[in-house]
TORTIFI-277918 format. One record per residue (C-alpha): residue in three letters; x, y, z. Coordinates in Angstrom, 1 decimal, decimal comma. Layout:
<rec residuo="ALA" x="X" y="Y" z="Z"/>
...
***
This chain:
<rec residuo="MET" x="-25,8" y="18,6" z="-15,3"/>
<rec residuo="ARG" x="-26,2" y="15,7" z="-12,9"/>
<rec residuo="SER" x="-29,4" y="14,3" z="-11,5"/>
<rec residuo="SER" x="-30,2" y="11,9" z="-8,8"/>
<rec residuo="LYS" x="-33,7" y="11,1" z="-10,1"/>
<rec residuo="LYS" x="-34,6" y="7,4" z="-10,5"/>
<rec residuo="ASN" x="-36,9" y="5,7" z="-12,8"/>
<rec residuo="ASN" x="-39,6" y="4,3" z="-10,5"/>
<rec residuo="LYS" x="-41,8" y="2,6" z="-13,2"/>
<rec residuo="PRO" x="-42,6" y="-1,0" z="-12,6"/>
<rec residuo="ARG" x="-40,4" y="-3,6" z="-14,3"/>
<rec residuo="GLY" x="-41,7" y="-5,3" z="-17,4"/>
<rec residuo="GLU" x="-42,6" y="-4,0" z="-20,8"/>
<rec residuo="HIS" x="-42,0" y="-0,3" z="-21,4"/>
<rec residuo="TRP" x="-44,3" y="1,7" z="-23,7"/>
<rec residuo="THR" x="-42,1" y="4,8" z="-23,4"/>
<rec residuo="LEU" x="-38,4" y="5,5" z="-23,4"/>
<rec residuo="VAL" x="-36,6" y="4,3" z="-20,3"/>
<rec residuo="GLU" x="-34,4" y="7,0" z="-18,6"/>
<rec residuo="SER" x="-30,7" y="6,2" z="-19,0"/>
<rec residuo="PRO" x="-28,6" y="5,8" z="-15,9"/>
<rec residuo="THR" x="-26,8" y="9,0" z="-14,8"/>
<rec residuo="VAL" x="-23,0" y="8,9" z="-15,6"/>
<rec residuo="PRO" x="-21,0" y="10,4" z="-12,7"/>
<rec residuo="ASP" x="-19,0" y="13,5" z="-13,5"/>
<rec residuo="TRP" x="-15,3" y="13,5" z="-12,8"/>
<rec residuo="GLU" x="-15,4" y="15,9" z="-9,8"/>
<rec residuo="THR" x="-17,8" y="13,5" z="-7,9"/>
<rec residuo="ALA" x="-15,7" y="10,5" z="-8,9"/>
<rec residuo="HIS" x="-12,6" y="12,3" z="-7,7"/>
<rec residuo="VAL" x="-14,2" y="13,1" z="-4,3"/>
<rec residuo="PHE" x="-15,1" y="9,4" z="-3,9"/>
<rec residuo="LEU" x="-11,6" y="8,4" z="-4,8"/>
<rec residuo="GLU" x="-10,0" y="10,7" z="-2,2"/>
<rec residuo="VAL" x="-12,4" y="9,6" z="0,5"/>
<rec residuo="ALA" x="-11,6" y="5,9" z="-0,2"/>
<rec residuo="ARG" x="-7,8" y="6,7" z="-0,4"/>
<rec residuo="CYS" x="-7,7" y="8,7" z="2,8"/>
<rec residuo="GLY" x="-9,9" y="6,2" z="4,7"/>
<rec residuo="SER" x="-12,2" y="8,9" z="6,2"/>
<rec residuo="PHE" x="-14,3" y="11,9" z="5,1"/>
<rec residuo="ARG" x="-12,4" y="14,2" z="7,6"/>
<rec residuo="ALA" x="-9,0" y="13,3" z="6,2"/>
<rec residuo="ALA" x="-10,2" y="13,7" z="2,6"/>
<rec residuo="ALA" x="-11,8" y="17,1" z="3,5"/>
<rec residuo="GLN" x="-8,5" y="18,3" z="4,7"/>
<rec residuo="LYS" x="-6,7" y="17,2" z="1,6"/>
<rec residuo="LEU" x="-9,3" y="18,6" z="-0,8"/>
<rec residuo="GLN" x="-9,8" y="21,7" z="1,4"/>
<rec residuo="GLN" x="-13,6" y="21,2" z="1,4"/>
<rec residuo="SER" x="-16,1" y="20,7" z="4,2"/>
<rec residuo="VAL" x="-16,9" y="17,2" z="5,4"/>
<rec residuo="ASN" x="-20,6" y="17,8" z="4,7"/>
<rec residuo="ALA" x="-19,8" y="18,8" z="1,1"/>
<rec residuo="LEU" x="-17,9" y="15,5" z="0,6"/>
<rec residuo="ARG" x="-20,7" y="13,5" z="2,2"/>
<rec residuo="ARG" x="-23,3" y="15,0" z="-0,1"/>
<rec residuo="ARG" x="-21,2" y="14,2" z="-3,2"/>
<rec residuo="VAL" x="-20,7" y="10,6" z="-2,2"/>
<rec residuo="ASP" x="-24,4" y="10,2" z="-1,1"/>
<rec residuo="ALA" x="-25,4" y="11,5" z="-4,5"/>
<rec residuo="LEU" x="-23,1" y="9,2" z="-6,3"/>
<rec residuo="GLU" x="-24,4" y="6,2" z="-4,4"/>
<rec residuo="GLN" x="-28,0" y="7,3" z="-5,2"/>
<rec residuo="ASP" x="-27,2" y="7,7" z="-8,9"/>
<rec residuo="LEU" x="-25,5" y="4,3" z="-9,1"/>
<rec residuo="GLY" x="-28,1" y="2,6" z="-6,9"/>
<rec residuo="VAL" x="-25,5" y="0,8" z="-4,8"/>
<rec residuo="PRO" x="-23,7" y="1,4" z="-1,5"/>
<rec residuo="LEU" x="-20,1" y="2,3" z="-2,1"/>
<rec residuo="LEU" x="-18,7" y="2,9" z="1,4"/>
<rec residuo="ILE" x="-19,3" y="1,4" z="4,8"/>
<rec residuo="ARG" x="-19,2" y="4,2" z="7,4"/>
<rec residuo="HIS" x="-17,8" y="3,3" z="10,9"/>
<rec residuo="VAL" x="-16,3" y="5,1" z="13,8"/>
<rec residuo="ASN" x="-12,8" y="4,9" z="12,5"/>
<rec residuo="GLY" x="-13,5" y="6,0" z="9,0"/>
<rec residuo="VAL" x="-14,8" y="4,3" z="5,8"/>
<rec residuo="LYS" x="-14,3" y="1,0" z="4,0"/>
<rec residuo="LEU" x="-15,2" y="0,1" z="0,4"/>
<rec residuo="THR" x="-18,0" y="-2,3" z="-0,2"/>
<rec residuo="GLU" x="-17,6" y="-5,0" z="-2,9"/>
<rec residuo="GLU" x="-19,5" y="-2,7" z="-5,3"/>
<rec residuo="GLY" x="-17,5" y="0,2" z="-4,1"/>
<rec residuo="ALA" x="-14,2" y="-1,6" z="-5,0"/>
<rec residuo="ARG" x="-15,4" y="-2,1" z="-8,6"/>
<rec residuo="ILE" x="-16,5" y="1,6" z="-8,9"/>
<rec residuo="TYR" x="-13,2" y="2,6" z="-7,3"/>
<rec residuo="ASN" x="-11,2" y="0,8" z="-10,0"/>
<rec residuo="ALA" x="-13,4" y="2,4" z="-12,7"/>
<rec residuo="ALA" x="-12,8" y="5,8" z="-11,1"/>
<rec residuo="LEU" x="-9,0" y="5,2" z="-11,2"/>
<rec residuo="ARG" x="-9,3" y="4,8" z="-14,9"/>
<rec residuo="MET" x="-11,2" y="8,1" z="-15,1"/>
<rec residuo="GLU" x="-8,4" y="9,7" z="-13,1"/>
<rec residuo="SER" x="-5,8" y="8,3" z="-15,5"/>
<rec residuo="VAL" x="-7,7" y="9,7" z="-18,5"/>
<rec residuo="SER" x="-8,0" y="13,0" z="-16,7"/>
<rec residuo="PHE" x="-4,3" y="13,2" z="-16,1"/>
<rec residuo="GLY" x="-3,7" y="12,4" z="-19,7"/>
<rec residuo="LEU" x="-6,0" y="15,3" z="-20,8"/>
<rec residuo="LEU" x="-4,2" y="17,7" z="-18,5"/>
<rec residuo="GLN" x="-0,8" y="16,6" z="-19,7"/>
<rec residuo="ALA" x="-1,8" y="16,8" z="-23,4"/>
<rec residuo="GLY" x="-2,7" y="20,5" z="-22,8"/>
<rec residuo="ASN" x="0,4" y="21,3" z="-20,8"/>
<rec residuo="PRO" x="3,6" y="21,0" z="-22,8"/>
<rec residuo="SER" x="5,7" y="21,2" z="-19,7"/>
<rec residuo="GLU" x="4,1" y="18,0" z="-18,4"/>
<rec residuo="LYS" x="4,5" y="15,9" z="-21,5"/>
<rec residuo="GLN" x="8,1" y="15,0" z="-20,8"/>
<rec residuo="VAL" x="9,0" y="15,2" z="-17,1"/>
<rec residuo="GLU" x="12,7" y="15,1" z="-16,9"/>
<rec residuo="GLY" x="15,5" y="15,3" z="-14,3"/>
<rec residuo="GLU" x="16,6" y="13,3" z="-11,3"/>
<rec residuo="VAL" x="14,5" y="12,3" z="-8,3"/>
<rec residuo="GLN" x="16,2" y="11,1" z="-5,1"/>
<rec residuo="LEU" x="13,9" y="8,5" z="-3,5"/>
<rec residuo="ALA" x="14,8" y="7,0" z="-0,1"/>
<rec residuo="SER" x="13,1" y="3,9" z="1,3"/>
<rec residuo="THR" x="13,6" y="1,2" z="3,9"/>
<rec residuo="GLU" x="15,6" y="-1,7" z="2,3"/>
<rec residuo="GLY" x="12,7" y="-4,2" z="2,4"/>
<rec residuo="LEU" x="10,1" y="-2,0" z="0,8"/>
<rec residuo="GLY" x="12,6" y="-0,5" z="-1,6"/>
<rec residuo="THR" x="13,8" y="-3,8" z="-3,0"/>
<rec residuo="ALA" x="10,7" y="-6,0" z="-2,7"/>
<rec residuo="TRP" x="7,9" y="-3,6" z="-3,5"/>
<rec residuo="ILE" x="9,1" y="-0,3" z="-5,0"/>
<rec residuo="LEU" x="11,9" y="-1,5" z="-7,2"/>
<rec residuo="PRO" x="9,8" y="-4,1" z="-9,2"/>
<rec residuo="GLN" x="7,4" y="-1,3" z="-10,2"/>
<rec residuo="ILE" x="10,1" y="1,2" z="-11,2"/>
<rec residuo="PRO" x="10,7" y="-0,1" z="-14,8"/>
<rec residuo="GLU" x="7,1" y="0,5" z="-15,8"/>
<rec residuo="PHE" x="7,2" y="4,0" z="-14,2"/>
<rec residuo="LEU" x="10,4" y="4,8" z="-16,1"/>
<rec residuo="ARG" x="9,0" y="3,5" z="-19,4"/>
<rec residuo="ARG" x="6,2" y="6,0" z="-19,0"/>
<rec residuo="ASN" x="8,6" y="8,8" z="-18,1"/>
<rec residuo="PRO" x="11,7" y="8,1" z="-20,3"/>
<rec residuo="LYS" x="13,5" y="11,4" z="-19,4"/>
<rec residuo="LEU" x="13,2" y="10,8" z="-15,6"/>
<rec residuo="THR" x="16,0" y="9,4" z="-13,6"/>
<rec residuo="LEU" x="15,3" y="7,7" z="-10,2"/>
<rec residuo="ASN" x="18,1" y="7,5" z="-7,6"/>
<rec residuo="LEU" x="16,8" y="4,9" z="-5,2"/>
<rec residuo="ARG" x="18,5" y="4,8" z="-1,8"/>
<rec residuo="CYS" x="17,6" y="1,9" z="0,5"/>
<rec residuo="THR" x="18,5" y="2,4" z="4,1"/>
<rec residuo="GLN" x="17,1" y="1,8" z="7,5"/>
<rec residuo="THR" x="18,1" y="5,3" z="8,7"/>
<rec residuo="PRO" x="15,6" y="7,9" z="7,5"/>
<rec residuo="PRO" x="17,2" y="10,7" z="5,4"/>
<rec residuo="ASP" x="17,2" y="14,3" z="6,4"/>
<rec residuo="LEU" x="15,1" y="15,8" z="3,6"/>
<rec residuo="LEU" x="15,7" y="19,4" z="4,8"/>
<rec residuo="ARG" x="19,4" y="18,9" z="4,2"/>
<rec residuo="LEU" x="18,6" y="17,5" z="0,7"/>
<rec residuo="GLU" x="19,7" y="13,9" z="1,5"/>
<rec residuo="ALA" x="16,6" y="12,9" z="-0,5"/>
<rec residuo="ASP" x="13,7" y="14,4" z="-2,3"/>
<rec residuo="ILE" x="11,1" y="11,9" z="-1,2"/>
<rec residuo="SER" x="11,2" y="9,3" z="1,6"/>
<rec residuo="VAL" x="9,2" y="6,1" z="2,3"/>
<rec residuo="GLN" x="9,8" y="5,0" z="5,9"/>
<rec residuo="LEU" x="8,2" y="3,0" z="8,8"/>
<rec residuo="GLU" x="8,6" y="5,8" z="11,3"/>
<rec residuo="ARG" x="6,6" y="9,1" z="11,2"/>
<rec residuo="PRO" x="9,1" y="11,9" z="10,5"/>
<rec residuo="LYS" x="9,3" y="14,5" z="13,2"/>
<rec residuo="GLY" x="10,5" y="17,5" z="11,2"/>
<rec residuo="PRO" x="7,9" y="20,4" z="11,5"/>
<rec residuo="ASP" x="8,6" y="21,7" z="8,0"/>
<rec residuo="LEU" x="7,8" y="18,5" z="6,1"/>
<rec residuo="LYS" x="4,7" y="17,2" z="4,3"/>
<rec residuo="VAL" x="3,8" y="13,8" z="5,7"/>
<rec residuo="MET" x="1,2" y="11,3" z="4,5"/>
<rec residuo="LYS" x="0,4" y="7,8" z="5,8"/>
<rec residuo="LEU" x="0,5" y="5,4" z="2,8"/>
<rec residuo="GLY" x="-0,8" y="2,4" z="4,6"/>
<rec residuo="TYR" x="0,2" y="-0,3" z="7,0"/>
<rec residuo="LEU" x="2,8" y="-3,1" z="6,9"/>
<rec residuo="HIS" x="1,5" y="-6,3" z="8,5"/>
<rec residuo="MET" x="4,1" y="-8,7" z="9,7"/>
<rec residuo="MET" x="3,7" y="-12,4" z="10,4"/>
<rec residuo="LEU" x="5,7" y="-15,6" z="10,7"/>
<rec residuo="PHE" x="6,7" y="-17,5" z="7,5"/>
<rec residuo="ALA" x="8,7" y="-20,7" z="6,9"/>
<rec residuo="SER" x="9,8" y="-22,5" z="3,8"/>
<rec residuo="GLN" x="8,2" y="-25,8" z="2,9"/>
<rec residuo="SER" x="11,6" y="-27,5" z="3,3"/>
<rec residuo="TYR" x="11,8" y="-26,2" z="6,9"/>
<rec residuo="ILE" x="8,3" y="-27,5" z="7,7"/>
<rec residuo="ASP" x="9,1" y="-30,9" z="6,1"/>
<rec residuo="ALA" x="12,2" y="-31,2" z="8,4"/>
<rec residuo="HIS" x="10,9" y="-29,6" z="11,6"/>
<rec residuo="GLY" x="7,1" y="-29,4" z="11,4"/>
<rec residuo="SER" x="4,9" y="-26,3" z="11,7"/>
<rec residuo="PRO" x="4,3" y="-24,6" z="15,1"/>
<rec residuo="LYS" x="0,6" y="-24,4" z="15,9"/>
<rec residuo="SER" x="0,9" y="-21,9" z="18,7"/>
<rec residuo="ALA" x="3,3" y="-19,2" z="19,9"/>
<rec residuo="ALA" x="4,3" y="-21,5" z="22,8"/>
<rec residuo="GLU" x="5,4" y="-24,2" z="20,3"/>
<rec residuo="LEU" x="8,0" y="-21,7" z="18,8"/>
<rec residuo="LYS" x="10,4" y="-22,6" z="21,6"/>
<rec residuo="ASP" x="10,9" y="-25,9" z="19,8"/>
<rec residuo="HIS" x="11,8" y="-24,2" z="16,6"/>
<rec residuo="ARG" x="14,6" y="-22,1" z="15,1"/>
<rec residuo="LEU" x="14,0" y="-18,4" z="14,6"/>
<rec residuo="VAL" x="15,9" y="-16,1" z="12,2"/>
<rec residuo="ILE" x="15,6" y="-12,4" z="13,0"/>
<rec residuo="LEU" x="16,3" y="-9,0" z="11,5"/>
<rec residuo="THR" x="18,3" y="-6,6" z="13,6"/>
<rec residuo="ASP" x="19,5" y="-2,9" z="13,3"/>
<rec residuo="ASP" x="21,8" y="-0,6" z="15,2"/>
<rec residuo="ARG" x="19,1" y="0,8" z="17,4"/>
<rec residuo="GLY" x="17,7" y="-2,6" z="18,4"/>
<rec residuo="ARG" x="14,2" y="-1,6" z="17,1"/>
<rec residuo="TRP" x="13,6" y="-4,9" z="15,3"/>
<rec residuo="GLU" x="14,8" y="-7,0" z="18,2"/>
<rec residuo="ASN" x="12,5" y="-5,1" z="20,6"/>
<rec residuo="ALA" x="9,6" y="-5,8" z="18,2"/>
<rec residuo="TYR" x="10,4" y="-9,6" z="18,3"/>
<rec residuo="GLN" x="10,6" y="-9,6" z="22,1"/>
<rec residuo="ASN" x="7,2" y="-7,9" z="22,3"/>
<rec residuo="ALA" x="5,6" y="-10,3" z="19,8"/>
<rec residuo="LEU" x="7,2" y="-13,4" z="21,4"/>
<rec residuo="SER" x="7,0" y="-12,4" z="25,1"/>
<rec residuo="GLY" x="8,0" y="-15,2" z="27,4"/>
<rec residuo="ILE" x="10,4" y="-16,9" z="25,0"/>
<rec residuo="LEU" x="14,1" y="-16,2" z="25,6"/>
<rec residuo="PRO" x="16,0" y="-15,3" z="22,4"/>
<rec residuo="SER" x="18,8" y="-17,6" z="23,5"/>
<rec residuo="GLU" x="16,4" y="-20,6" z="23,3"/>
<rec residuo="ILE" x="15,3" y="-20,2" z="19,7"/>
<rec residuo="VAL" x="17,3" y="-17,6" z="17,7"/>
<rec residuo="ALA" x="19,5" y="-19,4" z="15,2"/>
<rec residuo="LEU" x="20,5" y="-16,5" z="13,0"/>
<rec residuo="ARG" x="20,6" y="-12,7" z="13,2"/>
<rec residuo="ASN" x="21,4" y="-10,4" z="10,3"/>
<rec residuo="ASN" x="20,9" y="-6,7" z="9,5"/>
<rec residuo="VAL" x="19,8" y="-6,9" z="5,8"/>
<rec residuo="SER" x="16,2" y="-7,4" z="4,8"/>
<rec residuo="THR" x="17,1" y="-9,3" z="1,6"/>
<rec residuo="ALA" x="19,4" y="-11,7" z="3,5"/>
<rec residuo="HIS" x="16,7" y="-12,1" z="6,1"/>
<rec residuo="PHE" x="14,2" y="-13,2" z="3,4"/>
<rec residuo="SER" x="16,8" y="-15,5" z="1,8"/>
<rec residuo="SER" x="17,6" y="-17,2" z="5,1"/>
<rec residuo="ILE" x="13,9" y="-18,0" z="5,6"/>
<rec residuo="ALA" x="13,5" y="-19,1" z="2,0"/>
<rec residuo="ARG" x="16,5" y="-21,4" z="2,3"/>
<rec residuo="GLY" x="15,1" y="-23,1" z="5,4"/>
<rec residuo="ALA" x="17,4" y="-21,6" z="8,1"/>
<rec residuo="GLY" x="14,4" y="-21,1" z="10,3"/>
<rec residuo="VAL" x="11,1" y="-19,4" z="11,0"/>
<rec residuo="GLY" x="11,0" y="-15,7" z="10,5"/>
<rec residuo="ILE" x="8,8" y="-12,6" z="10,4"/>
<rec residuo="LEU" x="8,1" y="-11,0" z="7,0"/>
<rec residuo="PRO" x="5,6" y="-8,6" z="5,6"/>
<rec residuo="THR" x="2,4" y="-10,3" z="4,4"/>
<rec residuo="TYR" x="2,7" y="-8,8" z="0,9"/>
<rec residuo="VAL" x="5,7" y="-11,0" z="0,0"/>
<rec residuo="GLN" x="3,2" y="-13,8" z="-0,5"/>
<rec residuo="ALA" x="1,3" y="-11,7" z="-3,0"/>
<rec residuo="ILE" x="4,4" y="-11,2" z="-5,1"/>
<rec residuo="GLY" x="5,5" y="-14,8" z="-5,3"/>
<rec residuo="ALA" x="7,6" y="-15,6" z="-2,1"/>
<rec residuo="GLY" x="6,5" y="-19,2" z="-2,3"/>
<rec residuo="LEU" x="6,7" y="-19,5" z="1,5"/>
<rec residuo="VAL" x="4,2" y="-20,9" z="4,0"/>
<rec residuo="PRO" x="2,5" y="-18,3" z="6,2"/>
<rec residuo="LEU" x="2,1" y="-19,8" z="9,7"/>
<rec residuo="ASP" x="-1,3" y="-19,5" z="11,3"/>
<rec residuo="LEU" x="-0,2" y="-17,6" z="14,4"/>
<rec residuo="GLY" x="-1,8" y="-14,3" z="13,5"/>
<rec residuo="GLU" x="-0,2" y="-10,9" z="13,1"/>
<rec residuo="MET" x="3,0" y="-10,4" z="15,0"/>
<rec residuo="ILE" x="3,8" y="-6,7" z="14,3"/>
<rec residuo="LYS" x="2,1" y="-3,8" z="12,4"/>
<rec residuo="HIS" x="4,0" y="-0,8" z="11,1"/>
<rec residuo="GLU" x="2,7" y="2,4" z="9,6"/>
<rec residuo="ILE" x="4,1" y="3,4" z="6,2"/>
<rec residuo="TRP" x="4,9" y="7,1" z="5,8"/>
<rec residuo="LEU" x="5,6" y="9,2" z="2,8"/>
<rec residuo="THR" x="7,5" y="12,4" z="3,4"/>
<rec residuo="TYR" x="8,6" y="15,2" z="1,1"/>
<rec residuo="ARG" x="9,5" y="18,9" z="1,4"/>
<rec residuo="PRO" x="6,7" y="21,5" z="1,2"/>
<rec residuo="ASP" x="7,8" y="22,8" z="-2,2"/>
<rec residuo="ALA" x="8,0" y="19,3" z="-3,8"/>
<rec residuo="LYS" x="4,6" y="19,3" z="-5,5"/>
<rec residuo="ARG" x="5,5" y="22,5" z="-7,4"/>
<rec residuo="ILE" x="8,2" y="20,6" z="-9,2"/>
<rec residuo="ALA" x="6,8" y="18,4" z="-12,0"/>
<rec residuo="ARG" x="9,2" y="15,5" z="-11,7"/>
<rec residuo="LEU" x="8,7" y="15,3" z="-7,9"/>
<rec residuo="ARG" x="4,9" y="15,7" z="-8,2"/>
<rec residuo="LYS" x="4,7" y="12,8" z="-10,7"/>
<rec residuo="THR" x="6,9" y="10,6" z="-8,5"/>
<rec residuo="ILE" x="4,8" y="11,3" z="-5,4"/>
<rec residuo="ASP" x="1,6" y="10,5" z="-7,2"/>
<rec residuo="TRP" x="3,1" y="7,3" z="-8,5"/>
<rec residuo="ILE" x="4,2" y="6,2" z="-5,0"/>
<rec residuo="VAL" x="0,7" y="7,0" z="-3,5"/>
<rec residuo="ARG" x="-0,8" y="4,7" z="-6,2"/>
<rec residuo="ALA" x="1,8" y="2,0" z="-5,6"/>
<rec residuo="PHE" x="0,7" y="1,8" z="-1,9"/>
<rec residuo="ASP" x="-3,0" y="2,4" z="-2,4"/>
<rec residuo="PRO" x="-4,7" y="0,2" z="0,3"/>
<rec residuo="ALA" x="-7,9" y="0,1" z="-1,8"/>
<rec residuo="ARG" x="-6,0" y="-1,6" z="-4,6"/>
<rec residuo="PHE" x="-3,6" y="-3,6" z="-2,5"/>
<rec residuo="PRO" x="-5,4" y="-5,1" z="0,5"/>
<rec residuo="TRP" x="-2,2" y="-6,1" z="2,3"/>
<rec residuo="PHE" x="-1,6" y="-2,4" z="3,0"/>
<rec residuo="ARG" x="-5,0" y="-1,8" z="4,7"/>
<rec residuo="GLU" x="-5,3" y="-1,1" z="8,4"/>
<rec residuo="ASP" x="-6,9" y="-4,4" z="9,1"/>
<rec residuo="PHE" x="-4,8" y="-7,5" z="9,0"/>
<rec residuo="ILE" x="-5,7" y="-9,8" z="6,1"/>
<rec residuo="HIS" x="-4,2" y="-13,3" z="6,1"/>
<rec residuo="PRO" x="-2,4" y="-14,1" z="2,8"/>
<rec residuo="ALA" x="-4,8" y="-17,0" z="2,3"/>
<rec residuo="ARG" x="-7,5" y="-14,3" z="1,6"/>
<rec residuo="PHE" x="-5,4" y="-12,3" z="-0,9"/>
<rec residuo="ALA" x="-7,1" y="-14,1" z="-3,9"/>
<rec residuo="GLU" x="-10,5" y="-13,0" z="-2,8"/>
<rec residuo="THR" x="-9,6" y="-9,4" z="-1,7"/>
<rec residuo="TYR" x="-7,1" y="-8,4" z="-4,5"/>
<rec residuo="LYS" x="-8,8" y="-7,9" z="-7,9"/>
<rec residuo="GLY" x="-5,8" y="-6,5" z="-9,9"/>
<rec residuo="ARG" x="-3,4" y="-8,2" z="-12,3"/>
<rec residuo="SER" x="-1,2" y="-11,0" z="-11,0"/>
<rec residuo="LEU" x="1,9" y="-9,8" z="-9,1"/>
<rec residuo="THR" x="3,5" y="-13,2" z="-9,0"/>
<rec residuo="GLY" x="7,0" y="-13,1" z="-10,4"/>
<rec residuo="THR" x="7,8" y="-9,5" z="-9,4"/>
<rec residuo="LEU" x="9,6" y="-10,7" z="-6,2"/>
<rec residuo="ILE" x="13,4" y="-10,3" z="-6,6"/>
<rec residuo="THR" x="14,8" y="-13,8" z="-6,2"/>
<rec residuo="TRP" x="17,6" y="-12,9" z="-3,8"/>
<rec residuo="GLU" x="18,4" y="-16,5" z="-3,0"/>
<rec residuo="HIS" x="19,7" y="-16,9" z="-6,5"/>
<rec residuo="ASN" x="21,9" y="-13,8" z="-6,6"/>
***
């Protein structure tokens, strides 16, 4: 049984036994986790199939038991407080243990096996998902991942993939869709480029610099550049175009010019200089799978892993609000990710 009663005796010497703090039960911790993951009580209520008021009561009771505020409520949803972030990480460990208990009692879950076809945009697939795959496969040695990186979203209903991570919301009516987070894009340059050409201090100064851009067959990326750099003609500053994310990164790293990259590349060891010109573009990151996917153990495990891999509460660069890479050290509390970036420029 849980209790929200507090010990209101004055501080100092105690002549009687002091009541021990209440330890939250897993169900309450799980509710808190889902509210934080979803970013709002309403979204979490839909996912858990409970009422918003029921979830609010759970979280309020947890805050009262722990004696600290865990969530900041605002019109667009909720955000973790500093104390809430610590409790969130502790609750993640509770979740991991809970999964372990369930798997221990279910022989069919002990060894998930078979092949999973995972599709992703090339940038996210090679720079963020791929470096995390080895650890996932070590924990699931009988699982095979078929990672397909492409800028064209696959048709899941035609079995082109089992699971998809894309930057466009899928339009298929018979698909399960979940927003994983946000991809924030800003201008970066190599130190060698800055040493040779200086660093632009405003968007207007970009006309005196060289720009490398990522393109695709539909012109989506070029349109995004035009919107972000309105008033500057491409013919004046574009030095290089290419249609491959890895080559785009390499061209910036080698000093070919200034270019737009996702902010997370700095967290995983890009070694570039983020230019203080603010956010240029923001994309939503979408996870998609077929309705029956979660009934298949290997797909369910992969989906859960992907959700954790993009968890905005753990990885602040995927939050809705733009966070400058200079603040990553103060907002990210996990293990160092430096060195996980694939060094394309040496391939």
